[in-house]
N, C-alpha and C positions, 0 to 999 in steps of 0.2 A: 661529227658528221660521219656517216656511213658511206663510203664511195660505192657508187654503182658501176661495175665494170661495163665498158662499152660493148663488149661481146654479148652481153645479155639484153641490149637494147634493139628495138626496131629501128629500121632505117627507111629513109625516103628514097634511096638510091634505085629502087626498082618499082615504080608505081604500077598499078594493075592495068591502066589503060595503055594502049600502044601509042597514042599520041597525047601525052598527058600535058598539063600546063606546067610552068615552071616549078620546080620542087617545093619552094615556099616563097610566097611574094610578101615579104615583111614590109608592112607600110612604115616609113621612117618614124612616124609618131606612135605607132601601136603595136610594139612587138610584145609587150607585157601588160595587156589591159587589165587582166585579173589582179596582177601584183599591185597595180595602183589602186584597184577597188579595195584590196586589203588595206592599204594605207588609210583610206577614208574609214574603213570599218575599225581599225585600230585606234584611230584618233577618236572616233565617236564613243568607243567604249572607255577611253581614258578619263572620261568625265562622268562618274557614276551618279553625282548629285543630281537628282531629277529636277531640281530648281532651275539649273543652268544648262543641261545637257543639250536640249533642243536649241536653245538660243546661241550657245557657243559653236555648234555646228552650223547654225545659220550665218554667224560672222565668217566662218571659214568658207562658206559658199560665196559670200560678198567679196572675200579676200581673193578669191580665184579669178576675179574680173581682170585686175591689172596684171600685166606680164611680170613685172618686177615689184617687189614689196619692200618698204623700209618701215622702221619703227613708227616714224611719224605718220606715214600713210594709213598703216593699219589702225593706229589710234583714231584717225580721222574717220575711217569707214566705221570703227566701233562706235564713235559719238554720233555719226549721222544715221546708222541704220539699226544698230542693237545697243542703245544706251543703257538698257536695264540690267546688263550682265556686269560682273566685276571688271575692274580695270586691268587685272592680271590676265584676263582671256586673251587680250591682244598679243603680248609677248609669247604667251604659251602657244599660240598658233605658229609663230615664227620659229619656235624651237621644237616643234612637234615633228612627227614623221611626215607631215604634209609638205614641209619646206625644206629646201637645200640652200645652205648659205653660198653665195656666189662672189662676195666681196664684202668689204666692210659696211656693216648695216645694210647689206643687200641680200634679199632672198628670193628664190623662186620656186614655184611648184612645177613639177614635171607636167608635160603637155597633157597626158591622159588624165592625171589627177585633176587638173583644171577643168578639162571638158566634163568629167564625170561630176565635179561639184556644181559647175554652171548648169549642167543639165537638171540637176536636182532642184537648184535655185528656180529655174523656169518651171519645173513641174510644181513647186510649191507655191510660187508667187506670181507666175505669169510672165509674159514678154515684156510688160511694162516695166518690170524691175530693171531689165537691161537698159532700157531708155533712162532710167533713174541713175543707174551707175555710170552710164556714158556722160550724162550731164555732171554728175558729181566729179568725174575724172577730168572733164574739160575745165570746170571751175578750179579744181585742185592744181592741176599742172599749170594752167594759165597764171594763177596767183604765184605759184612758187617760181616760175620762170621770170617773173617780175622782181624778184628778190635781188639784193646785191650779190654779186658772184661768190663773195666770202660766206654768205648765209646759205647758198644753196645745198652745200654738202650736209648740213645739218637735217635737212628735210628731204633731200633727194639722193643721198649717198654721195660717195666720192666720184661717181661718173654719172652725172645727171642724165646723159644721153640713154643709159640703160633704163632708168625708171621712166623716162619719156616714151619708151616703147610699151605703151599701155593701149589696152583696146579702147578705141574711140570711134564714135560715129563722127562723120564729117562735121567740123566746126571751125570757128575762128582760131581755136587753140592749135589746130594742126599746123598753121603757118608759123606760130611761135616756136613749137617743138622742132619743126623742120629747120628753122633758122638756127636753133641751138645745135642741132647735129651738123649742120653745115659749118658752123664755127669750129667744131672739133675736127671736120674734115679739112678745113683749110689750114688748120696748124702744121707746122713743119715738124711733125712727130710721126714717123712711120709706124711706131708701135700702136698708137692710138688709131691710125688709119686702118691698120690691119684687124684691129679689135672691132671697129665699126663694120668692116666688111664681113667679118665672121658672124657678128650679131645679125646682120641682114640676111645672110645665107641661112643661118640656123633657123630664124623665124619664118623662112620661106616654107618651112615644114608645117607651119600652123595655118597657112592660108586656106587650103581646101576645107578642112573641118570647121574652121572659123566662119567662112563664108556660108557654108550650109547652115550654120546655126544663126546666121545673119549677125555676126560680129564683124566689126571693121577695124583691124589692127593698123596702126600707122605703119607706113613704109610697105604697104601691100604691093604697090607698083614697083618699088625698088627691089623688094624680095622676089617678085616673080621674074624681074630681069636677071637677078642674081642666078637663076636656075639655068640660064641659057647664055647670057652675054655679060658684058662689062656694065658696071654701074657708073653713071656720070653725075656728080654733085657740083655744080658751079665750076665746071672745068676740071675737077679732080675726078680722074677715071680709076675705078676699082676693077680689076680684072679677076675673075674667077680662075682658079687653077686646080689641076688634078694632083692628088698626092695618095700615098699608101699609108696605111696605119698598121702598125705591128701590135698585136696583143700578146701581153705575158701573162702566163697562168701560174698561180703558186703550185708548189709541188703537190699538194693535196687536192688541187682543183684542175685535172687535166683539160684539155681543149674538148668541147662538145662533139659528139658525132656529127658527121656531115649533114647538113640541112637542118640542124636542130640548134636551139639557143638555150642557154641556161637560165634558170629562175630560182629565186629564194623564197623560202616560205617558212612558217613557224609551226613546229610540232609540239603538242602539249600532252603531258602524261598525267593521270589522275590516280590517287589511291583509292582505296575501297570505299571511303567516306566521301569522295568527290573532291578533295583538296588537291590542287595543283602541286606536284611534287617535282616537275621538270619542265623546263621550256626551252627547246632548242631551235636554232636556225639550221635549216637543211638546203640542199641544192638538189635539183633535178632537171630534166631537159624536156623541151617541148617544141612544137611548131604551131604557127598560128595560121589556121585556114582563112584565106582572104575572101570574104563574102561581099556581095554588091553593098553599096551605101557605106563603106568603111566599117562594116560590121566583122568582127574577128571570132573565130571559135578556136580557143586554146585546147590543143590536144597534147596530152602528156605521155611521154615515153614510159611504158610499164615494161620492166625487164622480165625475161623468162625466168621461171622458178617452179618449185614444188611447194605444196602446202597440204595440210589436212583439211579437207572440206567437210562441213557440218559441225555440229556441236558434240562435246563429250557428254556422256550419260549423266555425269554429275554437275553440268552446268546449270546454274539456278534459272528456273523458269523456262526450261527448254521444251521442245515438242519432239515426238517420235519421227515426224516427216524431216527432221534435220539429221537423221541417222540412217545407216551407220556411217560413222566417220571413215573416210577413205582418201588416200593419197592421190593428187592430181598433179599431172606436170603441164604447166601452162606456157605455150610459146609466147614471145614478145609481142606486143600490140600497143596501139595508142587509145587512150581514153580521155573523154572530155573532162577537163579539170572541174567543171561545175556541171550540174544539170543544165539542160538547154533552157536558155532564158527566153523571155517573151520577145525581146528584140530579135534574137536569132530565129526563133519561130516564125515571126512575121516575114523575115527576109526570105527564108527557104520557102514559105507558103506561097510566096509570090512567084516562084519559079514554075516552069511548065509542068502540068500534071503528068504523073506516070501512070497511076491506076485509079485514083480516087481524089475527089476535092478536099481541100483542107480549110477549115474555118481560120482566118487570119488572126482573130482576137478571141480565142475560146476562154481565156482565164477568168476566174472568178475574182482573184485578188490582183489588181492592176498594178504594173510597175516594170518599166523596161528591163531592170536588172533582177526582177523576181523570177523564179522558174515558171515555165509555162506549166499550166495544170488543165484539168478537164480535157485531157487527150487520151485516146484510146491506144491500145497496142496496134491496132490497124492504122491509126493516124501516125503513130511513131514510126511505123514501117514505111509509110508513104513519104515521111520526112527523109528517112535515111535514103530511100530511092532517089528522090529529088536532089539530095545533097550529092550522092554518088554520081548522078548523071552530070551535075554542074561542075564537079571538081575532078572527075576522072579517077578517083579513088574509091576504094571499097568501104563504105560506111555502113553500119549495122547497129542494131542493138547489142549489148553485150550477152554472151552466154551466162548461165548462172554461175559457172565455175569461174569465168573471167571476173564477173562482178564481185564474188566473194574473195577471190584472190586479191583484187585491186583494193578492196575495202579493208581487209585484214592487214595488208603491207607487212606480212611477216609476224604479225601478233597471233597469240592464241586465246586471248582474253575475249569476253563477250563484246566488248567495243574496241575499237582501235586506240581509244583514249585509256583503256585499262579495264578494271573490274566493274566500273559503273560509269555513269554519264550525268552531266548536269546541263541546265539551261543556259549556263555561261558559255558552252561550247557547241551547242546543238539546239535545234528548234523541234519541240515535241511537247506533249501534254505534261507540263511540269507538276501538276497536282499529284501525280504518281511517281513512285520512286523505284529504283532497282537495287536490291541488296542493301547496303548501308548507305547508300547515296542519299542526298538531301532532296527536299522539295523544291520547287523553283517556279518560274514564270510560265503561264499558259497564254501564249500569244494569240492564239485562235486563228492564225493566218500564216501564210508563207512569209518568209523573210528573204531580202535580196541575197543572191548567191554570194558566198564568201564573206557574209557580214561579220562572222565571228572571228576573222583573222587568223584561223588555225586550219591546218590540214593534217592528213595522215603523212606517213613517211615516204609515200609516192609522190605527194604533193597535190592530192585530191581533196577537194572540200565538199562538205555537205553529204557525205556518205551515209550518216546517220540522221534520220529525221528530214524535215523540211518538205519533201515530196517522196512518194512511192516511185521507184524506177522500174520500168518495164524490161524484163530480159526476153531473150529469143525463145527459151525452151517452153515446150508443152508441160502440162503438170504431171507430176508422179508424186505418188503417195509417200515414197521414202527413197532412199539412195541405192537399193538393191539392184544391181545390174547397171549402175550410172558410168558413163564414159569417164576415163581417166586421163584424157588428153586435152582437156579444156574446152572441147567443142560443145555446142548446144545439144541437149538430150531431147530429141524429138520422137523417136521411135518408141512405139508401145505406150505412148502418154495419152493424156485426155487433150486432144487438139483443140477443142473448143474452150479450154481453160489455159491461160498463159500465166507465167510467173511474174511477181512483183517482189522487189527487195528494198531494204533500207528503212522502212517506216516513214512517218511524216509528221507534220505539224499537230495533227489531231490524235496521235497514237501515244499509247503508254510506252515508257522506255523498253519494256519486254519485247515489243514488236519492232524496235529499231536496232536489235542485237546484229552482228555481223552475220550470224547463221540463220536469223529468222527468214522464213519464206512463206508466201501465200499466193493464192491464184485468183484469178477473175476472168470473166468473159472478155475476149479480145476486143469486142466492139463497145465495152463499157467505159463511160467517162465520169470522172469524179474530180471534185475540187481539191483532192490531194494526190491525184495521179499525174506523174511526169515522166522524165526519162533522161539519160544521157547517152551519147553515142560512142562507138569505139570505131577504130579504123585499123584495118589490116593491109599492111604492105609487105610484099615478098622481099627477102634478102635482109641481111644484117651486115654491119660494118665490117 
């Protein structure tokens, strides 16, 4: 890991607005949505056999319905909903990146991972599938609680009340599960009572998103009470209490700058033939902008630095408009971890108009986690204006210099992956190659942001391919006279032509290079045109 010094990071300590909202309003359940999205992408890619990849992901989506999983429960889900895939798919899910062990034969998915998979399930199979799962869980738990007490651990784990905390719609089984929990509460065992209180309070965080999606977890009423006052269960009163948590950081992982939270990601390096030669886990910092409806916008801290902008004259398949190379010093800023998604676009498009109307659903390739496309430079500017007005921070499109600096992340090769690129790590026209790289898949559409589970060293995903990304700058035929301070270059440019960067799903790899640049009419929309935002905040830690 390469440590990033805090003095090179932007700070949230001095917002642009004189009366700003709280620095960062992290929702208890959604601090690292993108990281959880990466979990799903990594799991999906781990099954390369096309015969089972889709079905195994489908089983994972069904397994997201219970709040707690056991080996027996996931086997039953497998037999009921996905019987055509191999038996070993069930334990593979429990042992994958999707699940965390929480006890003997007890596993849980993190909240955002669950909601992401459940959302995919509804998109694929409709709301009726949730009713089917609710009925299944009612029957499953109702039957299991009728077993002899000595048999329950084999199918429910060593603490049956944990597995009983499953998503259920109201049914007769609720009474049976409540009774099981009451029995635990009535035992003269302070440790178990404390565990129960902690479970109820923790799952209180799930209430709002679950209710919005019309899921009904057991103990909703108890959990709501836990956020304000004591819980009473047949005379046993469980009182909430305040406490402080101390966080210890290893020597090589200092505490994050004020207002930021750390996140981890995977960086991949390729050789000139496109073979993976290195895979590392890295750490960076971000804040999550809290938008209406529980939508988050992950903004990664990009440290200040210097780099050579443009391509060297001997770079393969370069263009003269990428030259001359020149050194640029870039101040710190924040950049979206992903291109703006369709969910984020709809959320901001619903905000009050600043200058122009926005189409709430412009994209050709539909999907909440897919990047928004068919948006013009003018549309993207209106998005930034609305977002700035809502948050009190200064959001904009990146300058060309900021975009290339963030894309390169300190590299000098054509791609931040190395000398070439493959369709295992990016979305572009894989019928074409770059250098000695291999041919690959041509998907002919966008992919969900972060699908490949890899990022550059700054923690940014999808910088090569997927959708073109608009920049602030007007078009210039080359870099003669370009600014060297990282600012947008507007003077003496062609103002009715704006810059695009990064390539897209339908571009050959040559057009996805870090240095590649092209222009278009700022009013033009295309199924491969998207964008990501940057945030500028004065002050450093």
